[in-house]
C-alpha positions in Angstrom: 0.4 0.2 0.2 1.1 3.7 -0.5 0.0 6.6 1.6 0.2 10.2 -0.8 -1.1 13.3 -0.8 -3.9 14.6 -2.9 -2.6 17.1 -4.9 -5.6 20.2 -5.1 -8.5 17.7 -4.9 -11.6 19.5 -7.0 -14.7 19.1 -5.5 -16.6 15.9 -7.7 -13.7 14.4 -6.1 -15.5 14.0 -2.9 -18.8 12.0 -4.2 -17.9 9.5 -2.5 -19.0 10.6 0.8 -21.9 10.3 2.4 -24.2 13.1 1.6 -24.1 15.0 4.8 -20.4 14.6 4.6 -20.5 16.7 1.4 -23.6 18.9 2.2 -21.3 20.4 4.9 -17.6 19.6 3.1 -18.3 21.1 0.4 -19.8 25.2 0.5 -16.9 25.1 2.3 -13.8 23.6 0.4 -13.0 26.8 -1.9 -11.7 28.5 1.2 -11.0 25.2 3.5 -8.7 23.9 0.2 -6.1 26.4 0.9 -5.0 25.2 3.7 -6.3 21.5 3.5 -4.3 18.4 2.8 -5.8 15.5 1.9 -4.4 12.4 2.2 -5.1 8.5 0.3 -4.2 5.0 1.0 -3.7 3.2 -2.0 -3.8 -0.9 -2.5 -0.4 -2.2 -4.5 -2.6 -3.3 -7.0 -3.6 0.4 -9.1 -6.8 -2.0 -10.5 -8.3 -1.2 -6.7 -8.1 2.6 -6.7 -8.3 4.5 -3.5 -8.9 2.4 -0.3 -9.1 5.8 2.2 -8.7 9.4 2.5 -8.5 11.6 5.2 -8.4 15.3 5.3 -6.1 17.2 7.7 -6.4 20.6 8.3 -4.4 23.4 9.0 -5.1 27.0 9.7 -8.5 27.6 8.0 -11.3 24.8 10.2 -14.3 23.6 8.8 -17.6 24.5 10.9 -17.5 23.5 14.2 -19.5 22.6 16.2 -19.3 24.8 19.5 -17.8 21.9 21.5 -15.3 21.5 18.9 -14.4 25.7 18.8 -14.2 25.4 22.2 -11.7 22.2 22.1 -9.8 24.5 19.1 -8.9 27.3 21.2 -7.7 24.6 23.9 -5.9 22.4 21.3 -4.5 24.8 18.3 -1.1 25.4 19.5 -0.3 21.2 19.7 -2.2 19.9 17.8 -3.9 19.6 14.0 -7.3 18.8 13.0 -8.2 15.4 11.5 -11.9 15.2 9.5 -13.2 13.3 7.3 -11.6 9.8 7.3 -13.3 7.9 5.3 -12.9 4.0 4.4 -14.3 2.7 1.0 -17.2 0.4 2.1 -15.2 -2.9 0.2 -11.9 -2.0 2.1 -13.9 -2.0 5.4 -12.8 -4.8 8.1 -9.6 -5.3 6.4 -7.5 -2.3 8.6 -7.1 -0.3 5.8 -8.3 2.9 8.4 -5.6 1.7 10.9 -2.6 1.6 8.0 -3.8 5.4 7.2 -3.7 7.1 10.8 0.1 4.6 11.0 1.2 6.3 7.9 0.0 9.8 8.3 1.9 9.7 11.9 4.7 8.3 9.5 4.4 11.3 7.8 3.6 13.7 10.3 6.5 12.1 13.2 6.2 15.5 15.2 2.7 16.0 15.2 0.4 15.1 17.3 -3.9 15.2 16.0 -6.6 15.5 17.0 -10.6 14.8 15.9 -14.3 14.1 17.6 -16.4 11.8 16.8 -20.2 11.3 17.7 -20.6 7.4 17.7 -19.1 6.4 21.2 -18.4 2.9 19.9 -16.2 4.1 17.2 -13.8 5.4 20.5 -12.6 1.8 20.3 -10.8 1.8 17.1 -9.4 4.8 17.9 -7.8 3.9 20.8 -6.5 1.2 19.0 -4.2 3.6 16.8 -3.0 5.5 20.1 -5.5 8.2 20.6 -6.1 9.0 23.9 -9.8 10.3 25.0 -9.4 14.1 26.1 -11.1 15.7 28.7 -11.3 19.2 30.6 -11.3 18.7 34.3 -11.4 15.1 33.8 -14.9 14.3 32.6 -15.9 13.6 29.2 -17.9 16.6 28.0 -22.0 15.6 28.5 -22.2 16.7 24.8 -23.0 13.9 22.2 -18.8 14.6 20.8 -16.1 13.1 21.9 -12.5 14.5 21.5 -9.4 12.1 20.6 -6.5 13.4 20.4 -3.0 11.6 19.6 0.1 12.6 21.0 3.5 11.4 19.5 5.0 11.7 23.1 3.3 9.4 24.4 
């Protein structure tokens, strides 16, 4: 497998994402694309196509929830935000998303990352990939979102 940046993807590149993600991302993409970087994981057999993508956001972030805004204020100095991680359905359950994260961390060996999930069941996947649940004052926020962080020093 190989991991690479997908340079300057046009908005129609994202047509495979769930429609609710497209509705969120695409109206903002022109502005976000200036500092965001899209990374893809590709199987060695090129006929299979892209398996997993994710976006690492730079100075411009997608529209954040109020909870994410609070997190951003706390984490922006040391962490980069990851969003829209997606594995194509026919590659799911084969470790491609974990390989995407492994490659991302290898590509940015000194970088810390953060992301949020709305499905508590996903926290186990991220914990297996060396992310920790982040909470202020030792409490997970009561809201639906859960913040996970990857600290390259731990």
